[in-house]
N, C-alpha and C positions, 0 to 999 in steps of 0.2 A: 504493500500500500504506500501511496505517496500523499503527504499532506502539504499543500501550498498554504502558507500562513501569512496573513496580514497585507495582502496586496490590494491595490485599488482596482475596482472593476472598470472596464473600458467605457462603460455607459456614461451618460451625462451626470448621473448621480455621484460617480466616482466613489461609490460605497466601498468601505473596507471589508473584505471577505476572506474566509478560508475555504479551500476546496479539498475534499478528500477523494482520492482516486483509488479504486479497487479493481484490479484486473485492467481491462481496457475501457472501463466505464467511469463516469463521474458518479460517485456514490452519494455525495452530500455537498451542498453549498450552504454555508451558514456564516454568521458573524463571528462565531468562535467555536472551534472544534478542538477538543483536547488531544494533545499528542500522546501516543502510547509507544511502547518500545518496538512495536511491529511496523511502525511507519517510518518512511524516509522523509525527512523534513526539508522543504524548500522555503527558506526565509525570504518572503517577498515584500517586506516593508519598504516603501518608497518606490515600488515597481508597479507596473500595470499588468493586469491579467486579462487576456482576451482569447477568443477562439483561434485556433491555429489558422493561418492564412491559407486561402485557396487560390492557387495560381492556375488559371484556366488557359494559359498559353505559354508552353515551354517547348523547347526542342532538345531532347536528350540523345538524339543521334543514333541510338541503337535500335535495330541492327544497321551495320554497314559503315558507320562513320565513328567507330569507337575511339579513334585517335583524337577526335574533337571532344567527345563526352560519351559517357555510357550511363545506363540507368542508375547504377550505384553511385557514381560520382555526382551525377546530377541531383540525386536524392539527398546526398550529403550536403551539397550546396544549398538545397532547399531548406533543410533542417537548420543550417546556420543562419538563414534568413527569416526563420519563424514560420516557414511554409510547411504545412502538414499534408496537403493534397496538391498534387501536380497533374496536369492534363497535357499529354504529349501529342504534338502535331504529327501528322502522318508522313512527312517528307523524309522518310528513312530510305535505306537501300537494302533490300527491296522496299518499295512503298508499302505502307500499312493499308493495302487495298484488298487483302485476302484474309480468310480465317486463320491461315497458318501464321502470318506475320502478327496479327492481333493477338493470337494465342501465345506466340513467342514473347511478346511484350508483357502480357499478363503474367506469364510464368516467371519471367525475369524479375518482375516487380514484387514478387512474393517475399523476397528477402531484403528489399529496400527499406531504409529506415523510416521513410514516410510513404504515404499512399501515392502510387503512381498509376494513373489511369490513361488508357489509350484513346485517341480519336481514330476513326477510320476515314480513309480517303473518300471523297465524293465520286471521283472518276478513276478509272484504272490507270495506274502509273502516274496519276495526277496530270494526265495529258489533255484533259478537257474534251475527250472524245466519246467515251463509253462509261456509263454509270456502273458503280460497283454493286454488289449484292447487299443492300442496306440491312435487310433482316438478318442475314448471316453475321454481319459485322456486329450488329447490336447484340445478338444472342451470345457472341463470344466475349463481349465486354466493352465494345466501343461506346463511349458515353455521348458522343456527338460525331458529326461528319465535317471534314474540312479538307480543302485542297490548299491550305495555307502555304505560302511560298510561291504559289501560282494562282493567278486569277482564271476563273472559267470564262473564257471569252464568249462562248455561245450563249445568247439569251434563251434560245429554245431549250438547250440542254439544262441550263440553270432552272428554267421554269419547270421542266419535267422533274428535276431533282427535288425542287421544293414541294411539288405535289406529292411525290412519293414519301418524302420526309414527313410531311404533314400527316399522311395516311398512317405512317408507322410510328408516330410520336417521337421523331428525332429532330434535333436542332442542327441547322446548317450554320457553320461559322465561315464567313465570307472574307477572303482576302481581296479587297477592293482596289485594284490597280489595273487599268487597261494595259495589257501586255504590249500592244503596238506602240503605245505612247511612252512607256517607261523602259522597255528593253532591258539592258543591264546598266543603265545610267546610274551614276554614283551619288549625284548631288541634286538637291532641289533646284528647279529651274528658277533663276533669279540672279541677284547680284553676285553671289559667290560662284555660281556656274559660269557667269560671264568673266569674273576675275580669273578663274582657272582655265578659261577657254574650253569648257566642256559642255556637251549637250546635257540638259538637266531633265529631271523627272518632274513634270509639271503637276501642280496641285490638282488641276482638272482631271488628270488621269485617275486620281482617287475619287473625286467627287462625282463624276458621271457614273461610276460603278456603284457608288453608294445610292445614288438616285435609282439606278436600274434595279438593284436588289431590294430596295425599299418598295418600289412599285410592284415588283414580282411577289414580294411577301404579302402586300395588300391584296393582290389579285388572287393568289393561291390560298391565302389564309395560313401559310406556313410561318413557323418561327424562324427568324434569321438574326444572327448576331454578327455585327460588323467588327472585324478585328482592327486593332491598332489605328484608331482615328488619329489623324495628324494635322488636319486643316480646319480653318474656321468655318468654311462653307460646308464641310462634311458634318461638323457639329450642328450647324443650322438645319441641314437636311434631316438628320436624325431627330432633332427637336420637333420639326414640323410633322414628320411621319408619326411620331409618338402622339402628338396632339390630334392627329387624324385617326388614331386608333389602330395603327399598324402594329403587328406583333414583332417589334424590333427592339433589340438591345445593342449596346455598344461598349467597347473597351478602349482604353488608351494605356500608355506605358510611361514610367517616370521620365524617360528622356524627352518625351513630347511635351511635358509641362515644365521642363527645366532648361533645356538646351535649344539653341537655334543653329541655323545653317552656318553661322560664323565659326562654330567649333571645327568645321572641316578645314578651315584655314589654320587653326591652331593644332589640331590633333590628327588630321589626315584620316587614315583608315580606321582608327579607333572610334571615330564618330560616324562611320559609314553604317547606316541601317536602312531597312526597307519597311515602310516608306521612309523617305529621307527626313532629316531634321529640317524644320521649316523656319518661318519668320517669327519675330517677337509678337506680332499680332495674332499669329496662329497659336503660339504658346498661351497668350492671354485668353483666347477663345476656348482652348482646351480646359484651362482652369475654370472658366465660367461654366463650361459644360459639366464639369465635375461638381461644381457648387450647386447648380440648379437641378441636378438629377438626370440631365440628358445622357450623360455617360454613366453607365452602370457599374463598371468595374475597372480597377487598376490591375494590370498584369505586367509581367516582365518582358514577354517575348524573348526569354532567355535563349540566345542563339550563339552557342559557343563555336569557336574556330581555333585552329592551332596558331601558335606564334608565327610559324613560317608563312601561313596563309595571310595573316594580318600584316606581315612585313612586305607583301607585294605592293605594287603601285595602287593608287586610289582607284584607277579604272579596272584593275584586275583582282583586287582583294575582295573576298566575300563580305556581304553585309551581315551585321549582327554583333551584339555585345553580350557579355556575361553579366546577367542582371539580378540573379536570385538573392545574392548576399548583400545587396545594397538597396533593394526596392523599398523596404519599410523605412529605413533611415532617410532615404531621399524624400519619401512622401511626408514623413514627419517634419523634416527640415524645411521643405518648400511649401507645404500646405498647412501643417498644424502650427508650427512655430511662427508662421507669418499671419496666422489668424484666419486663413481662408476656410479651413475645415476643422471640425472638432474631432477628438479621438474616436467618438462613436461613429461619425460619418466615415472616417478613414477605414475603420474595421468593417463597416458595412460594404465599402467599395472593394476591400481586399479579401473579404472572407464570406460575409453573409450573402451578398448579391451573387458572386460567382457560383456559390453552392446552390442558390435558388434557381439561377438560370439553367444550370445543368441537372437540377433535380437530385442533388447529392445530399446525403445525410451528414452534413458538416456545416460549419459557420455559426454555431451557437454554443453557448455554455449552459447546459441544463442537466439537472439530475437525471440519471438513467441513460444519457446520451454518451456516445463515444468520447473518450478523453483525449481530444486534440486541443492543445493549449499552447499559446505563446506567452512568455513572460518577458517584458522588456522595460528598460529604463528610457522614458521618452526624452530625457534631458542630457544623458551622457554624450559627451563629444568624443569623436574618434576620427581618425584619418584613414581614408580608403587606401589600402595597400593590396593590389591584386595578387601579389606574390603569395599572399596568405589565403587566397580563396581556396575553398574545398573543390570547386570546379576545376576541371582540367584547363579551362580557358582563363588564363591569367591576364586578361586585358579588360579595361573599362575606361570610358571617357571621363569617369569621375575619379580616376586615380589621383591621389594627392589632395583631394577635396576633404574639408572638414565637414562632417555631418553630425547631427544631433539625433540620437535615438539608437539604442543598442540592445540587441536581443541577448537575453541572459539565459533563458531556458526554452527549449522546444520539446514538447511532449506529444508524441504521436501514438495513438491507440494505447494510451496508458504507460508508455515507456519513454524515459528521458532519452532523447536522441541527439540533443545538443546542449552543452553547457558552455556559456560564454566565458571569456577570460576572467 
């Protein structure tokens, strides 16, 4: 048994509580629980107790790209970031488009320190040509469907996919970028792309696909979730679609509400992500979308690569950053300590809402529920040092930055899987 004693609840009340964990369940939540010799004590005075974070957008690379990351190292990075549930995108090698690959991921995840759940691909090989067997993938454990990393260019195929997903009670997570407009371009189309003399990824490439998928969701009745929103107009499109009753949700990532395209001039490939970092006005719009509820979730889009790959030129290096171990601290630093969001709202965006969107039994602290807990100091300052990451990917555009908010303990299914310094 584990007794967490004297921590502040993440809710607006900030009530001081004790939590008793027995096995993999929360056995009791009370103002005072007596310690006995059979309990392991976690002294949480001065710390915040919250449900373990649910990251509904990660890339753990296994199978096929284990040199970048694997399920074990990705799960260890998640634990260090306070994340107790991770959902893996399907762009592995082979793609998670068959029961064999989904089963492989499910089996590998059984020994991971946190819960790792797979997504299935919408199309075979993520080529945007032929739909996968949605029912078979769902039965084997796929919690949603996504071709993330690739946009499905065909509106007809997307419409058909949404109709089937609606019939089978599945969520489609949409990577909204028109492939013909973005190709493999590295930088937002704007002042920085002009300075670098590069063709840019225009904001409208994202926005027209957000419009398309919102309209298709409205027409089919399907649930659609828009991945990694990055532009002001995309936020406005989602806002209007929600107001019109469309069954649409959306996410963004810490780098989209903190960094701008200027980072490419300073950090090169370390700041290369898809979609790209945008402008200051886009950052402001993303924050406003988080504040007014237009954006439902904060995810990492944890996309690890090797040091050798990130050392390539800006045009040749792959997009993506290692984000699991910094996401909570970045969010606290830029949204909580600046007064934009309360702790309760941050946990809602990083735990409760993702669990609700995916229909997972997570995201809450309740007696009788699974004991997934993060305990953190919202005020402790620390400096990001990627060399200390649990992830294989030791790179981050936040390297050297001072952040406020430190994970002290992560408990997954009743087991302590991370103890902070």
